[in-house]
N, C-alpha and C positions, 0 to 999 in steps of 0.2 A: 325743519319743515318736512312733512311727509312726502314721499314719492307717490305721485298720483297713479301711475300705471307703468308696468314693466312687461315687455314682451317676453322676458325670460322667466316670468313667474310660473310655478307648476300649474298645469291645467288638467281638465278632465274632458275627454272627447265623447262624442255621441256613442261611439262603439264601447267605451268604458261603461257608460250608463246602461246601455243595452245589456251588456254582460252581467252587470250587477243585478239587474232585474231578473234575468234568467236564472240566477243562482239562488233566488229566494224560494223557500218552501211554501206550501199552501198556507200555513199558519202566519208566516211573515207577510205574505201577499194580502191576507185578510186584515192584518193589523195596519198595513200600509193604506189600504182602501178606507178603513175606519178613520185613520188620522186625517187623511186628505179630504174625504167626502163627509165625514161625520156619520150619523145614523144611529140606529138602535143598539149597535154593539158598544157604543161609548159608555164607559162605566167607571166607577171609582176604584181605586186600588184596594186589594184585599187587606183587611186589617190583620196585623201580626198577633198571634196568640201571646199572652203575657210571658209565659216561660220561654218561648222562642225569642221574644224581643229582648229579655234580660240577657240571654246568652249572646245574642247578636251584638248587643250594646257592649258587653264585656270584650268581645272580640274586636269591635270597632276601636275601643280605647287602646287595646294592645296594638292594633294596626297603626294608629296615630303615634303611639310611643316609639314604634320601630322606624318611623320616618326620619329622613335626614333633618337636622336642626333647622335648616333654612326653610323647609317646607312647612314645619309645624310651629315655627316661632310665633307667628301672629295668633294662631289658635291658642297657644299656651299663654300668651300675654292677655288675650281676651278672658281666659279662664281665671286669671289673677285679677283683672280689672273689673269684669262684669259677668261673673258666672251665670247670673240669672238671664242675661241677654243671650248668652251662648245657646242655652237650651230653648229659649223662647223664639229667637230669630234665626237660629240654624238648627231646627228641631231634629234630633237624632232619629226619632221614629219615622219622620217623613222621608229623610234621606234613605233609610233602610227600606221603607215600603216602595219608593220609586225606583230603587235599584234592585228590587226583588231579592233582598237580603245579600247582595253582593257587598260584603263588609269592606273589602279593600277599596272598591270604587266609592262607596259612601264616605269612607274616611278621607280619601284623597279630595273629594268634592268639598267636604266640610273645611278641611285645611285650606283649600284654594279659596273658598268663600271668605275666610277671615284674612287671608293674605291680600286679596283684592280690596277688602273693606279697609284694612289698615293702610294700604298703598294709596287708595283714592281719597280717604277722609283724614288721614294723619292721626296721630295719637290724641289730638285734642277733640276729635269728633267721632272717631271709629267706634269708641266704646260708649257713646250715647245711644239712646233708643233710635232706631231707624224710622224717624217720624219727621214731619215738616217742621216741628218745633224743636227737634233734637238734632240729629246728624245732618239733616237737610236744611237747617235754618238759613244758611247763606246761599242756597241755590234755588229757592222758590221762583225767583225771577226767570230762570231758564225754563222751568216747567210751564210758566205762564205763556210762553211763546207757542206752545202746542206742537213742538217737534215730535213729541210722543202723545198720543191720545188714547185714553181708555174708551173704546167704542162699546156699544151694546153687545150682549152675547150673540153668538151666531144662532142659526135656527136649530142647532143641536145642543144649546145650553152651554157652549164653551166661551170663555172670555176671549175678547178680541182686542188687540193693540194695533192702532194705526200709526205708522211711522213715516214721517215725511222727510225723506233723505235729501230732497232738492232744496229745502229751505235753509240749509246752513252748509258752510264749508269747515274744514278741520285744520286750517293752516296755523291757527293760534293755539299754542300748547295749553295755556290756561283754560281756554274755552273747551278744548277737547276733554280736559279733566272734568269740567263741569257737566258735559254731556255724558261722560262715563258715570258720574255720580248719579245723574238723573236716571240713567238706564238701570243702574244698580237698585235705585229706589223703586222703580217700576217693577223690577223683578221681585223685590221684597214684598210689594203689595199683592202680587199674584199668589203668594203662598197661602193667602186667605181662601183661595179657590184651588183645590187640589186636583184639578182635572187637566192640567196643561193649558196652553192657550194657542190661539191662531194669530199669526202676525200678517199684517197687510202693509206693504211698502209702496209709497207713491214714488215712481221713478219717471214720471212724465217730465220732459225737458231735462232729463239727467245728462249732465255733461261729464264725459269720461275724465277729462283732465282737471275739471273743477271739483267734482263730487266723489270720484272713486279714490279710496284711500285704503290700500290693502292692510296696513298696520292697524288702522282704526277698526276695520271690519273684523280682523283677527281678534282684537281685544274684546270687542262686543260679543263675539261668539264664545270666547273663553269665559267672560263674565256669566253669560247665560248657562254655560256648561257647569259652572260652580254651584248653581242652584238646583234643588230637587225638582223633579217633574220635567216635562219635555215641551218643546214647541211642537204642536201637532202638525202644522203646515205653515209655509211661507208663501204668500200670494203677492206677486209683484205686478203692479199696474203700469202698463206702458202706454205710449201714444201710438199714432200710426207710424209703422216702420220702426226698425231698431238697429240700423247698421252699425252705429258706434257702440251701443251697449253690448252687441254681440262680441265685440273685441274683448270685453272683460268677463263675460259670463263664464267661459271655461275656467278662468282663474278663480272667480267668485265661488263656483260650484266646488272647486277643489278645497277651498277654505271651509265650506259648509260641512264637508265630510260625507261619507256614504249615506248615513241615515237621513240627514236633512236634505241632501240634493234629490233624494227620491220623493221628498215631500215639498218640492219647490215647483210652484205653478206660475206661469207667465200669462197675463191677460193684456192683449193688445187691441189695436183697431181704434175705432171711435169710442167716445165715452159710453154710448149706448151699447156697443158691442162688448166692451170690457165689463160693464155691469151685468149684461145678460150671461156672459161667461161665468162670472162669479156666483150667480144664482145656482149653478149646478153644485156648488160647494157649501150651500147654506148661508151665503153672504148676500147682502142687499144694499140699497142706496144708503141705509143707515150706518154702513160700515166704511164709507169713503167720503172724502171731502168734496167741495164744490168743483174742484178741477175735473172731477169725473161725473159731475152732475149729481153728486151725493148730498146727504143731509148734514154731514159733519161740518162744523165751523171751527177751525183749529183753535183760535184763541178763546172763543166763547166756551167750547167744550172743555178746554184746559182749565179755565177759571172755575167752571162748575164742578169739575172733577176735584180740583184742589179744595174747594169748599166742602165737598162730600168727604174727602180724606180727613180734613181737620175734624169734622164731626165724628167720624169713625174713631180716630185716634184719641179724641177727647173722651168719648164713651169708654174706650178700652182702658184709658188711664184711670178713670173713675172706678172701674170694676176691680182694678188691681189693689 
């Protein structure tokens, strides 16, 4: 059973965050503002010229070959079992573009992607297409509950995922694995939109000892890091007052890492106050559920999204 909360967990202080911000150059500050607030600067990644891509791809293969066997084993097995899926569902070009041709980081992320995929889905499902009728065939019921919801794009055209952390606990090991697989699948679907995404987390009625799970959070963040692209910002919706959540925020921000804790935004107060606060970031009532007076209906939205996903995946299968 996971440990809910530890007072000895590594933490980040307000002074730490202040110092990190002060160390940013003008270009980094502009990128931070763009990610958090959106706006006209948001753009697609630059396409890599063919000759540069071929050389980077060669170097990436060399980087993977030089890894320790334990790191690259899942990737190599995938190359044997489903080479067509390796390129289609962990596209080399996208990893290179989003790391700005950092070959070693791209190689490590691809290897981590397949290591997670094999660990979560096992040999019977990891090498099936990452679709609802493929690798996810046994987990659709979890998606139907609406723990994760694909919300409408924000006002800047970026995908939004609404995540209701208060609707489940992670005490059961099998259930945890199902949640991880669903999160992996959500991450896979966002590769169709190569602009990163915005995450919104419902933390109203968040119970530190019931909902906070450091190991679970660490795993979710590691899965996210294995995918190309970036979370542009994390918006956490709170209720009035947050004395207990303040206990875990320093530890949670430490888990997020420097880049993401700079893009972490809290929205508190009444439902109306939280919604008004979110509007400064291009988010509206259409991006949160009824708990905050929003228009999302967890299960209804989840079922509609599943239906849409099946149609997209069916069309994609017909084209192949």
